[in-house]
Structure formats: structure tokens, C-alpha cells
N, CA, C, O and the ligand as a Tripos MOL2 file, in Angstrom:
@<TRIPOS>MOLECULE
protein
  317   315    80     0     0
PROTEIN
NO_CHARGES

@<TRIPOS>ATOM
      1 N          36.3570   14.5310   41.2510 N.3       1 MET1
      2 CA         35.8190   14.3290   39.9080 C.3       1 MET1
      3 C          35.7070   15.6760   39.1900 C.2       1 MET1
      4 O          35.4300   16.7040   39.8090 O.2       1 MET1
      5 N          35.9240   15.6500   37.8850 N.am      2 LEU2
      6 CA         35.8160   16.8790   37.0980 C.3       2 LEU2
      7 C          34.3880   17.4000   37.1340 C.2       2 LEU2
      8 O          33.4320   16.6280   37.2170 O.2       2 LEU2
      9 N          34.2560   18.7160   37.0710 N.am      3 LYS3
     10 CA         32.9240   19.3180   36.9750 C.3       3 LYS3
     11 C          32.5910   19.5510   35.4950 C.2       3 LYS3
     12 O          33.4610   19.5010   34.6270 O.2       3 LYS3
     13 N          31.3110   19.8060   35.2420 N.am      4 CYS4
     14 CA         30.8320   19.9440   33.8590 C.3       4 CYS4
     15 C          31.6070   21.0160   33.0820 C.2       4 CYS4
     16 O          31.9390   20.8080   31.9150 O.2       4 CYS4
     17 N          31.8970   22.1590   33.7150 N.am      5 ASP5
     18 CA         32.5830   23.2160   32.9590 C.3       5 ASP5
     19 C          33.9830   22.7700   32.5440 C.2       5 ASP5
     20 O          34.4480   23.1220   31.4590 O.2       5 ASP5
     21 N          34.6570   22.0000   33.3950 N.am      6 ALA6
     22 CA         35.9840   21.4910   33.0250 C.3       6 ALA6
     23 C          35.8620   20.4770   31.8920 C.2       6 ALA6
     24 O          36.6880   20.4570   30.9800 O.2       6 ALA6
     25 N          34.8340   19.6380   31.9510 N.am      7 VAL7
     26 CA         34.6470   18.6230   30.9110 C.3       7 VAL7
     27 C          34.3400   19.2730   29.5620 C.2       7 VAL7
     28 O          34.8500   18.8410   28.5290 O.2       7 VAL7
     29 N          33.4970   20.3250   29.5780 N.am      8 THR8
     30 CA         33.1640   20.9530   28.2960 C.3       8 THR8
     31 C          34.4060   21.5900   27.6550 C.2       8 THR8
     32 O          34.4950   21.6890   26.4310 O.2       8 THR8
     33 N          35.3610   22.0210   28.4900 N.am      9 GLU9
     34 CA         36.6030   22.5670   27.9190 C.3       9 GLU9
     35 C          37.4890   21.4760   27.3350 C.2       9 GLU9
     36 O          38.2720   21.7300   26.4200 O.2       9 GLU9
     37 N          37.3680   20.2580   27.8640 N.am     10 LEU10
     38 CA         38.2570   19.1700   27.4370 C.3      10 LEU10
     39 C          37.6450   18.2770   26.3680 C.2      10 LEU10
     40 O          38.3420   17.4660   25.7590 O.2      10 LEU10
     41 N          36.3270   18.4270   26.1370 N.am     11 VAL11
     42 CA         35.6320   17.4010   25.3680 C.3      11 VAL11
     43 C          36.0700   17.3560   23.8980 C.2      11 VAL11
     44 O          36.0640   16.2850   23.2910 O.2      11 VAL11
     45 N          36.4490   18.4960   23.3220 N.am     12 THR12
     46 CA         36.9160   18.4730   21.9330 C.3      12 THR12
     47 C          38.2180   17.6860   21.8250 C.2      12 THR12
     48 O          38.3720   16.8520   20.9320 O.2      12 THR12
     49 N          39.1610   17.9550   22.7420 N.am     13 ASP13
     50 CA         40.4060   17.1880   22.7360 C.3      13 ASP13
     51 C          40.1300   15.7090   23.0230 C.2      13 ASP13
     52 O          40.7850   14.8260   22.4690 O.2      13 ASP13
     53 N          39.1500   15.4550   23.8990 N.am     14 TYR14
     54 CA         38.7690   14.0700   24.1930 C.3      14 TYR14
     55 C          38.2740   13.3810   22.9210 C.2      14 TYR14
     56 O          38.6750   12.2570   22.6200 O.2      14 TYR14
     57 N          37.4030   14.0630   22.1800 N.am     15 ALA15
     58 CA         36.8440   13.4850   20.9500 C.3      15 ALA15
     59 C          37.9350   13.2450   19.9100 C.2      15 ALA15
     60 O          37.8200   12.3420   19.0810 O.2      15 ALA15
     61 N          38.9960   14.0570   19.9550 N.am     16 GLU16
     62 CA         40.0900   13.9060   18.9900 C.3      16 GLU16
     63 C          41.1490   12.9350   19.4870 C.2      16 GLU16
     64 O          42.1180   12.6580   18.7790 O.2      16 GLU16
     65 N          40.9740   12.4120   20.7040 N.am     17 GLY17
     66 CA         41.9660   11.4920   21.2610 C.3      17 GLY17
     67 C          43.2530   12.2020   21.6270 C.2      17 GLY17
     68 O          44.3200   11.5880   21.6600 O.2      17 GLY17
     69 N          43.1570   13.5010   21.9020 N.am     18 ALA18
     70 CA         44.3650   14.3050   22.1330 C.3      18 ALA18
     71 C          44.6570   14.5320   23.6140 C.2      18 ALA18
     72 O          45.5960   15.2530   23.9500 O.2      18 ALA18
     73 N          43.8720   13.9320   24.4990 N.am     19 LEU19
     74 CA         44.1160   14.1580   25.9310 C.3      19 LEU19
     75 C          45.1120   13.1410   26.4720 C.2      19 LEU19
     76 O          45.1310   11.9880   26.0430 O.2      19 LEU19
     77 N          45.9430   13.5790   27.4210 N.am     20 PRO20
     78 CA         46.7930   12.6090   28.1100 C.3      20 PRO20
     79 C          45.9330   11.6530   28.9520 C.2      20 PRO20
     80 O          44.7690   11.9350   29.2380 O.2      20 PRO20
     81 N          46.5220   10.5380   29.3340 N.am     21 PHE21
     82 CA         45.7640    9.4610   29.9740 C.3      21 PHE21
     83 C          44.9360    9.9260   31.1690 C.2      21 PHE21
     84 O          43.7540    9.5960   31.2640 O.2      21 PHE21
     85 N          45.5380   10.6850   32.0780 N.am     22 GLY22
     86 CA         44.8410   11.0920   33.2970 C.3      22 GLY22
     87 C          43.6190   11.9380   33.0030 C.2      22 GLY22
     88 O          42.5590   11.7220   33.5890 O.2      22 GLY22
     89 N          43.7550   12.8940   32.1050 N.am     23 ALA23
     90 CA         42.6300   13.7650   31.7480 C.3      23 ALA23
     91 C          41.5580   12.9760   31.0200 C.2      23 ALA23
     92 O          40.3650   13.1840   31.2410 O.2      23 ALA23
     93 N          41.9850   12.0690   30.1500 N.am     24 ARG24
     94 CA         41.0270   11.2430   29.4070 C.3      24 ARG24
     95 C          40.1960   10.3910   30.3740 C.2      24 ARG24
     96 O          38.9830   10.2480   30.2180 O.2      24 ARG24
     97 N          40.8740    9.8400   31.3610 N.am     25 LEU25
     98 CA         40.1870    9.0270   32.3690 C.3      25 LEU25
     99 C          39.1940    9.8800   33.1540 C.2      25 LEU25
    100 O          38.0700    9.4530   33.4140 O.2      25 LEU25
    101 N          39.6170   11.0880   33.5280 N.am     26 GLY26
    102 CA         38.7250   11.9750   34.2630 C.3      26 GLY26
    103 C          37.4790   12.3200   33.4700 C.2      26 GLY26
    104 O          36.3740   12.3260   34.0120 O.2      26 GLY26
    105 N          37.6530   12.6080   32.1830 N.am     27 VAL27
    106 CA         36.5010   12.9210   31.3220 C.3      27 VAL27
    107 C          35.6140   11.6990   31.1960 C.2      27 VAL27
    108 O          34.3900   11.8040   31.2770 O.2      27 VAL27
    109 N          36.2250   10.5380   30.9970 N.am     28 ARG28
    110 CA         35.4310    9.3200   30.8130 C.3      28 ARG28
    111 C          34.5920    9.0200   32.0590 C.2      28 ARG28
    112 O          33.4210    8.6560   31.9490 O.2      28 ARG28
    113 N          35.1900    9.1710   33.2370 N.am     29 LEU29
    114 CA         34.4470    8.9350   34.4790 C.3      29 LEU29
    115 C          33.2780    9.9090   34.6020 C.2      29 LEU29
    116 O          32.1740    9.5250   34.9870 O.2      29 LEU29
    117 N          33.5380   11.1760   34.2690 N.am     30 HIS30
    118 CA         32.4670   12.1690   34.3420 C.3      30 HIS30
    119 C          31.3370   11.8090   33.3740 C.2      30 HIS30
    120 O          30.1590   11.8980   33.7180 O.2      30 HIS30
    121 N          31.7140   11.4050   32.1670 N.am     31 LEU31
    122 CA         30.7030   11.0870   31.1490 C.3      31 LEU31
    123 C          29.8250    9.9110   31.5790 C.2      31 LEU31
    124 O          28.6520    9.8410   31.2120 O.2      31 LEU31
    125 N          30.3980    8.9820   32.3600 N.am     32 MET32
    126 CA         29.6100    7.8410   32.8420 C.3      32 MET32
    127 C          28.4910    8.3180   33.7730 C.2      32 MET32
    128 O          27.4440    7.6770   33.8680 O.2      32 MET32
    129 N          28.7140    9.4400   34.4540 N.am     33 MET33
    130 CA         27.7620    9.9050   35.4590 C.3      33 MET33
    131 C          26.8810   11.0550   34.9710 C.2      33 MET33
    132 O          25.8840   11.3660   35.6210 O.2      33 MET33
    133 N          27.2140   11.6980   33.8480 N.am     34 CYS34
    134 CA         26.5620   12.9610   33.4990 C.3      34 CYS34
    135 C          25.9590   12.9000   32.0860 C.2      34 CYS34
    136 O          26.6800   12.9400   31.0900 O.2      34 CYS34
    137 N          24.6480   12.8030   32.0220 N.am     35 ALA35
    138 CA         23.9610   12.7130   30.7290 C.3      35 ALA35
    139 C          24.1240   13.9990   29.9200 C.2      35 ALA35
    140 O          24.2030   13.9640   28.6920 O.2      35 ALA35
    141 N          24.1730   15.1380   30.6240 N.am     36 MET36
    142 CA         24.2960   16.4170   29.9230 C.3      36 MET36
    143 C          25.6160   16.4860   29.1430 C.2      36 MET36
    144 O          25.6310   16.9050   27.9850 O.2      36 MET36
    145 N          26.7030   16.0830   29.7670 N.am     37 CYS37
    146 CA         27.9980   16.1170   29.0840 C.3      37 CYS37
    147 C          28.0810   15.0390   28.0070 C.2      37 CYS37
    148 O          28.7550   15.2300   26.9950 O.2      37 CYS37
    149 N          27.3990   13.9000   28.2140 N.am     38 ARG38
    150 CA         27.3590   12.8920   27.1390 C.3      38 ARG38
    151 C          26.6770   13.4680   25.9080 C.2      38 ARG38
    152 O          27.1250   13.2460   24.7830 O.2      38 ARG38
    153 N          25.5780   14.2170   26.1230 N.am     39 ARG39
    154 CA         24.8940   14.8590   24.9950 C.3      39 ARG39
    155 C          25.8210   15.8640   24.3070 C.2      39 ARG39
    156 O          25.8670   15.9450   23.0790 O.2      39 ARG39
    157 N          26.5580   16.6270   25.1190 N.am     40 TYR40
    158 CA         27.4760   17.6190   24.5510 C.3      40 TYR40
    159 C          28.5600   16.9250   23.7200 C.2      40 TYR40
    160 O          28.8680   17.3560   22.6080 O.2      40 TYR40
    161 N          29.1330   15.8510   24.2640 N.am     41 LEU41
    162 CA         30.1460   15.0940   23.5170 C.3      41 LEU41
    163 C          29.5530   14.5650   22.2150 C.2      41 LEU41
    164 O          30.2160   14.5900   21.1780 O.2      41 LEU41
    165 N          28.3110   14.0880   22.2600 N.am     42 ASP42
    166 CA         27.6580   13.5810   21.0640 C.3      42 ASP42
    167 C          27.5410   14.6810   20.0040 C.2      42 ASP42
    168 O          27.7730   14.4360   18.8200 O.2      42 ASP42
    169 N          27.1790   15.8960   20.4400 N.am     43 GLN43
    170 CA         27.0750   17.0190   19.4950 C.3      43 GLN43
    171 C          28.4330   17.3670   18.8970 C.2      43 GLN43
    172 O          28.5420   17.6260   17.6990 O.2      43 GLN43
    173 N          29.4780   17.3700   19.7460 N.am     44 VAL44
    174 CA         30.8290   17.6610   19.2540 C.3      44 VAL44
    175 C          31.2460   16.6020   18.2380 C.2      44 VAL44
    176 O          31.8080   16.9260   17.1920 O.2      44 VAL44
    177 N          30.9700   15.3380   18.5470 N.am     45 ALA45
    178 CA         31.3580   14.2540   17.6400 C.3      45 ALA45
    179 C          30.6010   14.3670   16.3160 C.2      45 ALA45
    180 O          31.1820   14.1650   15.2500 O.2      45 ALA45
    181 N          29.2970   14.6930   16.3800 N.am     46 LYS46
    182 CA         28.5130   14.8520   15.1430 C.3      46 LYS46
    183 C          29.0500   16.0030   14.3010 C.2      46 LYS46
    184 O          29.1610   15.8890   13.0800 O.2      46 LYS46
    185 N          29.3810   17.1090   14.9580 N.am     47 THR47
    186 CA         29.9230   18.2660   14.2410 C.3      47 THR47
    187 C          31.2450   17.9070   13.5670 C.2      47 THR47
    188 O          31.4940   18.2840   12.4220 O.2      47 THR47
    189 N          32.0950   17.1650   14.3000 N.am     48 ARG48
    190 CA         33.3780   16.7610   13.7200 C.3      48 ARG48
    191 C          33.1650   15.8830   12.4900 C.2      48 ARG48
    192 O          33.8630   16.0200   11.4850 O.2      48 ARG48
    193 N          32.1710   14.9630   12.5880 N.am     49 ARG49
    194 CA         31.9010   14.0870   11.4340 C.3      49 ARG49
    195 C          31.4210   14.8880   10.2330 C.2      49 ARG49
    196 O          31.8110   14.6150    9.0980 O.2      49 ARG49
    197 N          30.5580   15.8920   10.4930 N.am     50 LEU50
    198 CA         30.0320   16.7080    9.3970 C.3      50 LEU50
    199 C          31.1320   17.5120    8.7150 C.2      50 LEU50
    200 O          31.1200   17.6840    7.4960 O.2      50 LEU50
    201 N          32.0870   18.0050    9.5100 N.am     51 LEU51
    202 CA         33.1260   18.8680    8.9570 C.3      51 LEU51
    203 C          34.2790   18.0800    8.3420 C.2      51 LEU51
    204 O          35.0340   18.6080    7.5260 O.2      51 LEU51
    205 N          34.4110   16.8120    8.7370 N.am     52 ARG52
    206 CA         35.5300   16.0100    8.2450 C.3      52 ARG52
    207 C          35.4490   15.8760    6.7350 C.2      52 ARG52
    208 O          34.3840   15.6020    6.1810 O.2      52 ARG52
    209 N          36.5440   16.0660    6.0960 N.am     53 GLY53
    210 CA         36.5850   15.8660    4.6580 C.3      53 GLY53
    211 C          36.1230   17.0490    3.8450 C.2      53 GLY53
    212 O          36.2440   17.0520    2.6200 O.2      53 GLY53
    213 N          35.5830   18.0770    4.5290 N.am     54 ARG54
    214 CA         35.1810   19.2680    3.7840 C.3      54 ARG54
    215 C          36.4170   20.0880    3.4540 C.2      54 ARG54
    216 O          37.2280   20.3610    4.3380 O.2      54 ARG54
    217 N          36.5720   20.4790    2.2120 N.am     55 PRO55
    218 CA         37.7400   21.3030    1.8850 C.3      55 PRO55
    219 C          37.6080   22.6890    2.5220 C.2      55 PRO55
    220 O          36.5050   23.2130    2.6740 O.2      55 PRO55
    221 N          38.7310   23.2580    2.8820 N.am     56 LEU56
    222 CA         38.7170   24.6260    3.3830 C.3      56 LEU56
    223 C          38.3480   25.5530    2.2270 C.2      56 LEU56
    224 O          38.6880   25.2820    1.0750 O.2      56 LEU56
    225 N          37.6590   26.6370    2.5360 N.am     57 ALA57
    226 CA         37.3310   27.6100    1.4940 C.3      57 ALA57
    227 C          38.6310   28.2090    0.9630 C.2      57 ALA57
    228 O          39.5460   28.4840    1.7390 O.2      57 ALA57
    229 N          38.7220   28.4100   -0.3370 N.am     58 PRO58
    230 CA         39.9400   29.0030   -0.8760 C.3      58 PRO58
    231 C          40.0640   30.4610   -0.4240 C.2      58 PRO58
    232 O          39.0510   31.1210   -0.1930 O.2      58 PRO58
    233 N          41.2830   30.9670   -0.2970 N.am     59 PRO59
    234 CA         41.4480   32.3680    0.0950 C.3      59 PRO59
    235 C          40.9280   33.2830   -1.0080 C.2      59 PRO59
    236 O          40.8750   32.8820   -2.1710 O.2      59 PRO59
    237 N          40.5410   34.5170   -0.6520 N.am     60 PRO60
    238 CA         40.0690   35.4510   -1.6780 C.3      60 PRO60
    239 C          41.1620   35.7280   -2.7030 C.2      60 PRO60
    240 O          42.3500   35.6250   -2.3990 O.2      60 PRO60
    241 N          40.7480   36.0830   -3.9270 N.am     61 PRO61
    242 CA         41.7480   36.3480   -4.9710 C.3      61 PRO61
    243 C          42.7230   37.4380   -4.5400 C.2      61 PRO61
    244 O          42.3160   38.4440   -3.9580 O.2      61 PRO61
    245 N          43.9920   37.2440   -4.8210 N.am     62 GLY62
    246 CA         45.0000   38.2570   -4.5260 C.3      62 GLY62
    247 C          45.5470   38.1990   -3.1090 C.2      62 GLY62
    248 O          46.5210   38.8860   -2.8020 O.2      62 GLY62
    249 N          44.9500   37.4000   -2.2420 N.am     63 MET63
    250 CA         45.4000   37.3860   -0.8440 C.3      63 MET63
    251 C          46.8300   36.8590   -0.7230 C.2      63 MET63
    252 O          47.6470   37.4030    0.0200 O.2      63 MET63
    253 N          47.1140   35.7920   -1.4650 N.am     64 GLU64
    254 CA         48.4550   35.2190   -1.3690 C.3      64 GLU64
    255 C          49.5090   36.2660   -1.7640 C.2      64 GLU64
    256 O          50.5380   36.3900   -1.1000 O.2      64 GLU64
    257 N          49.2530   37.0140   -2.8370 N.am     65 ASP65
    258 CA         50.2070   38.0420   -3.2770 C.3      65 ASP65
    259 C          50.3720   39.1230   -2.2130 C.2      65 ASP65
    260 O          51.4840   39.5830   -1.9550 O.2      65 ASP65
    261 N          49.2330   39.5370   -1.5810 N.am     66 ARG66
    262 CA         49.3150   40.5820   -0.5470 C.3      66 ARG66
    263 C          50.1190   40.0960    0.6540 C.2      66 ARG66
    264 O          50.9230   40.8410    1.2140 O.2      66 ARG66
    265 N          49.8940   38.8290    1.0490 N.am     67 VAL67
    266 CA         50.6200   38.2790    2.1990 C.3      67 VAL67
    267 C          52.1090   38.2010    1.8890 C.2      67 VAL67
    268 O          52.9460   38.5790    2.7090 O.2      67 VAL67
    269 N          52.4300   37.7070    0.6960 N.am     68 LEU68
    270 CA         53.8430   37.5800    0.3290 C.3      68 LEU68
    271 C          54.5090   38.9530    0.2560 C.2      68 LEU68
    272 O          55.6620   39.1080    0.6580 O.2      68 LEU68
    273 N          53.7740   39.9600   -0.2630 N.am     69 ALA69
    274 CA         54.3360   41.3110   -0.3570 C.3      69 ALA69
    275 C          54.6030   41.8620    1.0480 C.2      69 ALA69
    276 O          55.6420   42.4770    1.2870 O.2      69 ALA69
    277 N          53.6790   41.6430    1.9610 N.am     70 ARG70
    278 CA         53.8710   42.1330    3.3350 C.3      70 ARG70
    279 C          55.0500   41.4380    3.9960 C.2      70 ARG70
    280 O          55.8510   42.0790    4.6760 O.2      70 ARG70
    281 N          55.1590   40.1340    3.7980 N.am     71 LEU71
    282 CA         56.2850   39.4060    4.3670 C.3      71 LEU71
    283 C          57.6050   39.9250    3.8040 C.2      71 LEU71
    284 O          58.5910   40.0530    4.5300 O.2      71 LEU71
    285 N          57.6150   40.2240    2.4910 N.am     72 ALA72
    286 CA         58.8350   40.7280    1.8550 C.3      72 ALA72
    287 C          59.2240   42.0930    2.4280 C.2      72 ALA72
    288 O          60.4070   42.4150    2.5350 O.2      72 ALA72
    289 N          58.1960   42.9070    2.8020 N.am     73 ARG73
    290 CA         58.4810   44.2140    3.4040 C.3      73 ARG73
    291 C          58.8390   44.1020    4.8740 C.2      73 ARG73
    292 O          59.3390   45.0600    5.4640 O.2      73 ARG73
    293 N          58.5870   42.9350    5.4790 N.am     74 GLY74
    294 CA         58.8660   42.7520    6.8950 C.3      74 GLY74
    295 C          57.7860   43.3180    7.7920 C.2      74 GLY74
    296 O          58.0310   43.5720    8.9710 O.2      74 GLY74
    297 N          56.5600   43.5240    7.2380 N.am     75 ASP75
    298 CA         55.4460   44.0220    8.0490 C.3      75 ASP75
    299 C          54.9860   42.9590    9.0380 C.2      75 ASP75
    300 O          55.1040   41.7600    8.7840 O.2      75 ASP75
    301 N          54.4650   43.4140   10.1590 N.am     76 GLY76
    302 CA         53.8850   42.5080   11.1360 C.3      76 GLY76
    303 C          52.4580   42.1760   10.7590 C.2      76 GLY76
    304 O          51.9630   42.6010    9.7140 O.2      76 GLY76
    305 N          51.7950   41.4070   11.6230 N.am     77 PRO77
    306 CA         50.4020   41.0640   11.3660 C.3      77 PRO77
    307 C          49.4810   42.2730   11.4890 C.2      77 PRO77
    308 O          49.8610   43.2880   12.0740 O.2      77 PRO77
    309 N          48.2920   42.1700   10.9500 N.am     78 GLY78
    310 CA         47.3130   43.2510   11.0390 C.3      78 GLY78
    311 C          47.3290   44.0970    9.7920 C.2      78 GLY78
    312 O          48.1910   43.9370    8.9280 O.2      78 GLY78
    313 N          46.3610   45.0110    9.7020 N.am     79 GLU79
    314 CA         46.2480   45.8710    8.5120 C.3      79 GLU79
    315 C          47.0000   47.1580    8.7040 C.2      79 GLU79
    316 O          47.0160   48.0030    7.8090 O.2      79 GLU79
    317 ZN         28.7230   17.0320   33.1670 Zn       80 ZN80
@<TRIPOS>BOND
     1     1     2 1
     2     2     3 1
     3     3     4 2
     4     3     5 am
     5     5     6 1
     6     6     7 1
     7     7     8 2
     8     7     9 am
     9     9    10 1
    10    10    11 1
    11    11    12 2
    12    11    13 am
    13    13    14 1
    14    14    15 1
    15    15    16 2
    16    15    17 am
    17    17    18 1
    18    18    19 1
    19    19    20 2
    20    19    21 am
    21    21    22 1
    22    22    23 1
    23    23    24 2
    24    23    25 am
    25    25    26 1
    26    26    27 1
    27    27    28 2
    28    27    29 am
    29    29    30 1
    30    30    31 1
    31    31    32 2
    32    31    33 am
    33    33    34 1
    34    34    35 1
    35    35    36 2
    36    35    37 am
    37    37    38 1
    38    38    39 1
    39    39    40 2
    40    39    41 am
    41    41    42 1
    42    42    43 1
    43    43    44 2
    44    43    45 am
    45    45    46 1
    46    46    47 1
    47    47    48 2
    48    47    49 am
    49    49    50 1
    50    50    51 1
    51    51    52 2
    52    51    53 am
    53    53    54 1
    54    54    55 1
    55    55    56 2
    56    55    57 am
    57    57    58 1
    58    58    59 1
    59    59    60 2
    60    59    61 am
    61    61    62 1
    62    62    63 1
    63    63    64 2
    64    63    65 am
    65    65    66 1
    66    66    67 1
    67    67    68 2
    68    67    69 am
    69    69    70 1
    70    70    71 1
    71    71    72 2
    72    71    73 am
    73    73    74 1
    74    74    75 1
    75    75    76 2
    76    75    77 am
    77    77    78 1
    78    78    79 1
    79    79    80 2
    80    79    81 am
    81    81    82 1
    82    82    83 1
    83    83    84 2
    84    83    85 am
    85    85    86 1
    86    86    87 1
    87    87    88 2
    88    87    89 am
    89    89    90 1
    90    90    91 1
    91    91    92 2
    92    91    93 am
    93    93    94 1
    94    94    95 1
    95    95    96 2
    96    95    97 am
    97    97    98 1
    98    98    99 1
    99    99   100 2
   100    99   101 am
   101   101   102 1
   102   102   103 1
   103   103   104 2
   104   103   105 am
   105   105   106 1
   106   106   107 1
   107   107   108 2
   108   107   109 am
   109   109   110 1
   110   110   111 1
   111   111   112 2
   112   111   113 am
   113   113   114 1
   114   114   115 1
   115   115   116 2
   116   115   117 am
   117   117   118 1
   118   118   119 1
   119   119   120 2
   120   119   121 am
   121   121   122 1
   122   122   123 1
   123   123   124 2
   124   123   125 am
   125   125   126 1
   126   126   127 1
   127   127   128 2
   128   127   129 am
   129   129   130 1
   130   130   131 1
   131   131   132 2
   132   131   133 am
   133   133   134 1
   134   134   135 1
   135   135   136 2
   136   135   137 am
   137   137   138 1
   138   138   139 1
   139   139   140 2
   140   139   141 am
   141   141   142 1
   142   142   143 1
   143   143   144 2
   144   143   145 am
   145   145   146 1
   146   146   147 1
   147   147   148 2
   148   147   149 am
   149   149   150 1
   150   150   151 1
   151   151   152 2
   152   151   153 am
   153   153   154 1
   154   154   155 1
   155   155   156 2
   156   155   157 am
   157   157   158 1
   158   158   159 1
   159   159   160 2
   160   159   161 am
   161   161   162 1
   162   162   163 1
   163   163   164 2
   164   163   165 am
   165   165   166 1
   166   166   167 1
   167   167   168 2
   168   167   169 am
   169   169   170 1
   170   170   171 1
   171   171   172 2
   172   171   173 am
   173   173   174 1
   174   174   175 1
   175   175   176 2
   176   175   177 am
   177   177   178 1
   178   178   179 1
   179   179   180 2
   180   179   181 am
   181   181   182 1
   182   182   183 1
   183   183   184 2
   184   183   185 am
   185   185   186 1
   186   186   187 1
   187   187   188 2
   188   187   189 am
   189   189   190 1
   190   190   191 1
   191   191   192 2
   192   191   193 am
   193   193   194 1
   194   194   195 1
   195   195   196 2
   196   195   197 am
   197   197   198 1
   198   198   199 1
   199   199   200 2
   200   199   201 am
   201   201   202 1
   202   202   203 1
   203   203   204 2
   204   203   205 am
   205   205   206 1
   206   206   207 1
   207   207   208 2
   208   207   209 am
   209   209   210 1
   210   210   211 1
   211   211   212 2
   212   211   213 am
   213   213   214 1
   214   214   215 1
   215   215   216 2
   216   215   217 am
   217   217   218 1
   218   218   219 1
   219   219   220 2
   220   219   221 am
   221   221   222 1
   222   222   223 1
   223   223   224 2
   224   223   225 am
   225   225   226 1
   226   226   227 1
   227   227   228 2
   228   227   229 am
   229   229   230 1
   230   230   231 1
   231   231   232 2
   232   231   233 am
   233   233   234 1
   234   234   235 1
   235   235   236 2
   236   235   237 am
   237   237   238 1
   238   238   239 1
   239   239   240 2
   240   239   241 am
   241   241   242 1
   242   242   243 1
   243   243   244 2
   244   243   245 am
   245   245   246 1
   246   246   247 1
   247   247   248 2
   248   247   249 am
   249   249   250 1
   250   250   251 1
   251   251   252 2
   252   251   253 am
   253   253   254 1
   254   254   255 1
   255   255   256 2
   256   255   257 am
   257   257   258 1
   258   258   259 1
   259   259   260 2
   260   259   261 am
   261   261   262 1
   262   262   263 1
   263   263   264 2
   264   263   265 am
   265   265   266 1
   266   266   267 1
   267   267   268 2
   268   267   269 am
   269   269   270 1
   270   270   271 1
   271   271   272 2
   272   271   273 am
   273   273   274 1
   274   274   275 1
   275   275   276 2
   276   275   277 am
   277   277   278 1
   278   278   279 1
   279   279   280 2
   280   279   281 am
   281   281   282 1
   282   282   283 1
   283   283   284 2
   284   283   285 am
   285   285   286 1
   286   286   287 1
   287   287   288 2
   288   287   289 am
   289   289   290 1
   290   290   291 1
   291   291   292 2
   292   291   293 am
   293   293   294 1
   294   294   295 1
   295   295   296 2
   296   295   297 am
   297   297   298 1
   298   298   299 1
   299   299   300 2
   300   299   301 am
   301   301   302 1
   302   302   303 1
   303   303   304 2
   304   303   305 am
   305   305   306 1
   306   306   307 1
   307   307   308 2
   308   307   309 am
   309   309   310 1
   310   310   311 1
   311   311   312 2
   312   311   313 am
   313   313   314 1
   314   314   315 1
   315   315   316 2
@<TRIPOS>SUBSTRUCTURE
     1 MET1         2 RESIDUE 1 A MET
     2 LEU2         6 RESIDUE 1 A LEU
     3 LYS3        10 RESIDUE 1 A LYS
     4 CYS4        14 RESIDUE 1 A CYS
     5 ASP5        18 RESIDUE 1 A ASP
     6 ALA6        22 RESIDUE 1 A ALA
     7 VAL7        26 RESIDUE 1 A VAL
     8 THR8        30 RESIDUE 1 A THR
     9 GLU9        34 RESIDUE 1 A GLU
    10 LEU10       38 RESIDUE 1 A LEU
    11 VAL11       42 RESIDUE 1 A VAL
    12 THR12       46 RESIDUE 1 A THR
    13 ASP13       50 RESIDUE 1 A ASP
    14 TYR14       54 RESIDUE 1 A TYR
    15 ALA15       58 RESIDUE 1 A ALA
    16 GLU16       62 RESIDUE 1 A GLU
    17 GLY17       66 RESIDUE 1 A GLY
    18 ALA18       70 RESIDUE 1 A ALA
    19 LEU19       74 RESIDUE 1 A LEU
    20 PRO20       78 RESIDUE 1 A PRO
    21 PHE21       82 RESIDUE 1 A PHE
    22 GLY22       86 RESIDUE 1 A GLY
    23 ALA23       90 RESIDUE 1 A ALA
    24 ARG24       94 RESIDUE 1 A ARG
    25 LEU25       98 RESIDUE 1 A LEU
    26 GLY26      102 RESIDUE 1 A GLY
    27 VAL27      106 RESIDUE 1 A VAL
    28 ARG28      110 RESIDUE 1 A ARG
    29 LEU29      114 RESIDUE 1 A LEU
    30 HIS30      118 RESIDUE 1 A HIS
    31 LEU31      122 RESIDUE 1 A LEU
    32 MET32      126 RESIDUE 1 A MET
    33 MET33      130 RESIDUE 1 A MET
    34 CYS34      134 RESIDUE 1 A CYS
    35 ALA35      138 RESIDUE 1 A ALA
    36 MET36      142 RESIDUE 1 A MET
    37 CYS37      146 RESIDUE 1 A CYS
    38 ARG38      150 RESIDUE 1 A ARG
    39 ARG39      154 RESIDUE 1 A ARG
    40 TYR40      158 RESIDUE 1 A TYR
    41 LEU41      162 RESIDUE 1 A LEU
    42 ASP42      166 RESIDUE 1 A ASP
    43 GLN43      170 RESIDUE 1 A GLN
    44 VAL44      174 RESIDUE 1 A VAL
    45 ALA45      178 RESIDUE 1 A ALA
    46 LYS46      182 RESIDUE 1 A LYS
    47 THR47      186 RESIDUE 1 A THR
    48 ARG48      190 RESIDUE 1 A ARG
    49 ARG49      194 RESIDUE 1 A ARG
    50 LEU50      198 RESIDUE 1 A LEU
    51 LEU51      202 RESIDUE 1 A LEU
    52 ARG52      206 RESIDUE 1 A ARG
    53 GLY53      210 RESIDUE 1 A GLY
    54 ARG54      214 RESIDUE 1 A ARG
    55 PRO55      218 RESIDUE 1 A PRO
    56 LEU56      222 RESIDUE 1 A LEU
    57 ALA57      226 RESIDUE 1 A ALA
    58 PRO58      230 RESIDUE 1 A PRO
    59 PRO59      234 RESIDUE 1 A PRO
    60 PRO60      238 RESIDUE 1 A PRO
    61 PRO61      242 RESIDUE 1 A PRO
    62 GLY62      246 RESIDUE 1 A GLY
    63 MET63      250 RESIDUE 1 A MET
    64 GLU64      254 RESIDUE 1 A GLU
    65 ASP65      258 RESIDUE 1 A ASP
    66 ARG66      262 RESIDUE 1 A ARG
    67 VAL67      266 RESIDUE 1 A VAL
    68 LEU68      270 RESIDUE 1 A LEU
    69 ALA69      274 RESIDUE 1 A ALA
    70 ARG70      278 RESIDUE 1 A ARG
    71 LEU71      282 RESIDUE 1 A LEU
    72 ALA72      286 RESIDUE 1 A ALA
    73 ARG73      290 RESIDUE 1 A ARG
    74 GLY74      294 RESIDUE 1 A GLY
    75 ASP75      298 RESIDUE 1 A ASP
    76 GLY76      302 RESIDUE 1 A GLY
    77 PRO77      306 RESIDUE 1 A PRO
    78 GLY78      310 RESIDUE 1 A GLY
    79 GLU79      314 RESIDUE 1 A GLU
    80 ZN80       317 GROUP 0 **** ****
């Protein structure tokens, strides 16, 4: 059976339905036995609900031009 630390790493993907069948089953079995991880999953699910539908903050003014200029020069990432 999965241990709590493994479940906490998988729980976000579990909440998003992004786990393959075997991993999903393992998480589900663990959650049936572990109240602590059920609480953690509940917090992750609540956070996802709160963030859903919120628009991303717009980039700072001029950022798009700076990024495009760097790409045109062939610069790599970083400052
Ligand atoms: Zn657990």
C-alpha cells in the first residue's frame, strides 16, 4: 500500500483525474484507510475550487515587447 508521503505527491493529479488507473486505485485505497490524507485531499480540492475560473494576472506592462525582443535576438532564458 502507498505511504502518506507518496499519496501527498500524487493527490493533486488524483484530484485532477490525471493519474493512470493503477496509481488512482492505490491512492483511493490509501484514502479509505487514512483520515489525514483524506483531509489533505479535501484541502487540495477546496483550493482548486477557489482558484478555478480566476483569471491569470496580466503580465507587467512592456513584458511582451521585452520577451519578443529577446527572442528576436536569440537570447536564452534569464536576465
Ligand atoms: Zn495517508
